[in-house]
C-alpha positions in Angstrom: 81.1 77.3 120.2 80.9 80.7 121.9 77.8 82.8 121.9 79.5 85.5 119.8 80.6 82.9 117.2 77.1 81.4 117.1 75.7 84.9 116.4 78.4 85.7 113.8 77.9 82.5 111.9 74.2 82.9 112.0 74.3 86.4 110.6 76.9 85.3 108.0 74.6 82.4 106.8 71.6 84.9 106.5 73.8 87.1 104.3 75.4 84.3 102.2 72.0 82.6 101.6 70.4 85.8 100.3 67.9 85.9 103.2 69.4 89.3 103.9 70.0 91.2 100.7 72.6 94.0 100.1 71.3 97.3 101.5 68.7 95.6 103.7 68.3 96.5 107.4 69.1 93.8 109.9 66.2 92.4 111.9 65.7 93.8 115.4 68.1 92.8 118.1 65.3 91.1 120.0 64.4 89.0 116.9 68.0 88.0 116.3 68.8 87.2 119.9 65.8 84.9 120.0 66.7 83.3 116.7 70.3 82.6 117.7 69.8 82.0 121.4 72.3 84.7 122.5 72.4 87.8 124.6 72.4 91.3 123.2 76.0 91.9 124.1 77.1 88.7 122.2 75.0 89.8 119.2 76.5 93.3 119.2 80.0 91.8 119.3 79.2 89.6 116.4 77.9 92.6 114.4 81.1 94.5 115.2 83.2 91.6 113.8 81.1 91.5 110.6 81.3 95.3 110.3 85.1 95.2 110.5 85.1 92.5 107.8 83.0 94.7 105.6 79.9 92.5 105.5 77.8 95.0 107.5 77.6 98.8 107.4 77.0 100.5 110.7 74.3 103.3 110.8 74.5 105.6 113.8 71.2 105.6 115.7 69.8 102.9 113.5 70.2 99.2 112.7 73.1 98.1 110.5 72.6 97.2 106.9 74.1 94.5 104.8 77.0 95.9 102.7 77.0 95.8 98.9 79.7 93.2 98.3 81.3 94.5 95.0 84.9 93.7 94.1 86.2 97.0 95.5 84.4 96.5 98.8 85.5 92.9 99.2 89.2 93.8 98.6 89.2 97.0 100.7 90.6 95.1 103.7 93.3 93.4 101.6 94.5 96.7 100.4 95.3 97.7 103.9 96.9 94.4 104.9 99.1 93.5 101.9 101.4 96.6 102.2 102.2 95.5 105.8 103.3 92.0 105.0 107.1 91.4 105.3 108.9 90.2 102.2 109.3 86.6 103.3 105.6 86.2 104.0 104.6 88.3 101.0 106.4 85.7 98.8 104.0 83.1 100.1 101.3 84.8 97.9 103.3 84.2 94.8 101.9 80.7 94.0 98.5 82.3 94.0 99.7 85.2 91.9 101.2 82.8 89.4 97.9 81.0 88.9 95.9 84.3 88.6 98.4 86.0 86.2 98.3 82.9 84.1 94.5 82.9 84.1 94.2 86.6 83.1 96.7 86.2 80.3 94.8 83.2 78.9 91.5 85.0 79.3 92.9 88.1 77.5 94.1 86.0 74.6 90.5 85.0 74.1 88.7 88.2 74.9 90.9 91.2 74.2 90.1 93.2 71.1 92.5 93.2 68.1 93.2 96.9 68.7 94.1 96.4 72.3 96.3 93.4 71.4 98.3 95.6 69.1 98.5 98.3 71.8 99.7 95.8 74.4 102.5 94.5 72.1 103.5 98.1 71.3 103.6 98.9 75.0 105.8 95.8 75.7 108.3 96.9 73.0 108.3 100.5 74.4 109.0 99.2 77.8 111.9 97.1 76.5 113.4 100.2 75.0 113.1 102.2 78.3 115.9 102.0 80.9 115.1 101.1 84.5 113.5 104.4 85.3 110.3 105.5 87.1 108.8 105.8 83.6 109.6 102.1 83.0 107.9 101.2 86.3 104.8 103.1 85.2 104.8 101.4 81.8 105.2 98.0 83.5 102.2 98.7 85.7 100.1 99.9 82.7 101.1 96.8 80.7 100.0 94.4 83.4 96.9 96.3 84.2 95.8 96.1 80.6 96.1 92.3 80.6 94.3 92.0 84.0 91.5 94.3 82.8 91.3 92.4 79.5 90.2 89.3 81.4 87.1 91.0 82.5 87.0 89.7 86.1 86.7 92.4 88.8 87.5 90.3 91.8 90.7 88.9 90.3 91.7 92.3 89.0 91.3 93.8 92.5 93.2 91.0 94.1 96.1 91.2 91.6 96.2 95.0 91.9 96.9 94.6 95.7 99.6 92.0 95.2 101.3 93.8 92.4 101.3 97.1 94.2 103.2 95.5 97.1 105.7 93.9 94.7 106.6 97.3 93.2 108.1 98.3 96.6 111.1 96.1 95.7 113.4 97.4 93.0 114.8 94.2 91.4 116.3 96.1 88.4 118.8 98.0 90.4 122.4 96.9 91.2 124.8 94.8 89.2 122.3 92.2 88.2 119.5 94.7 87.4 120.3 95.1 83.6 120.1 91.4 82.9 117.0 91.0 85.0 115.3 93.8 83.0 116.3 92.2 79.7 114.8 88.9 80.8 111.6 90.7 82.0 111.2 92.8 78.9 111.6 89.7 76.7 108.9 87.9 78.7 106.6 90.9 78.3 106.9 90.8 74.5 106.4 87.0 74.4 103.3 87.2 76.5 101.9 90.1 74.4 102.6 88.2 71.2 100.9 85.1 72.5 97.8 87.2 73.4 97.8 88.8 70.0 98.1 85.4 68.3 95.0 84.2 70.3 97.0 81.4 72.0 95.6 81.2 75.5 97.7 78.3 76.7 101.0 79.8 75.6 100.0 83.1 77.2 99.2 81.3 80.4 102.5 79.4 80.5 104.5 82.5 79.7 102.8 84.6 82.3 103.1 82.0 85.0 106.8 81.6 84.2 107.3 85.4 84.3 105.8 85.5 87.9 108.0 82.5 88.9 111.1 84.2 87.7 110.2 87.4 89.5 109.7 85.4 92.7 113.2 84.1 92.4 114.6 87.6 92.1 112.6 88.8 95.1 113.9 85.8 97.1 117.4 87.1 96.5 116.4 90.4 98.3 115.5 88.6 101.5 117.8 89.6 104.3 120.0 86.9 105.8 119.8 86.0 109.4 121.5 88.3 111.9 124.4 86.7 113.6 125.3 88.0 117.0 128.8 87.6 118.3 129.1 86.2 121.8 129.9 88.9 124.3 133.1 88.4 126.2 
């Protein structure tokens, strides 16, 4: 193991164990170098890596501090990376999205207030009556955000927000097949909302996971085929 990796793992363990609390200054370089058996240059490189990862916050002219690792902070790097992922690699996230969407739907069926359940169902029906417009996309985002927030898990909410935002870059409701796709999607939204209102977590989970699975199949149809080059004469 390199000296930089030794220092990085050592600092990471101090943070993960709670030895270094959020907002706390790091010990002096001399103390850390002696503890990990590394040079100052290796320690500084390790600190840079943890700063880029969001675990440390650099302070000009002073020692770094341990970052406050709330959901928004943890997911900040993901927000920058996910929009850059090509469609074929982005689809590799869909098995994870399927599980998470199922989880939040089931949790919302158990936790969401009666008033919000009715609002969610009304929103699903309003979305079904709306053509494939920008307003429909806004309603769709609002509908899913309501379910995600209803689960009450900030980390999962932040993760799904990043994945869903990237998925909205692809317009699956356009073209010849778009009308039928929207009809299927709208029906799924209503079914999920009804399962949540009926306090049926397992049905809500199944329907939400199936909805994500169907969306993935549509997105796979948008993947460009291989480029075929004709042999030059």
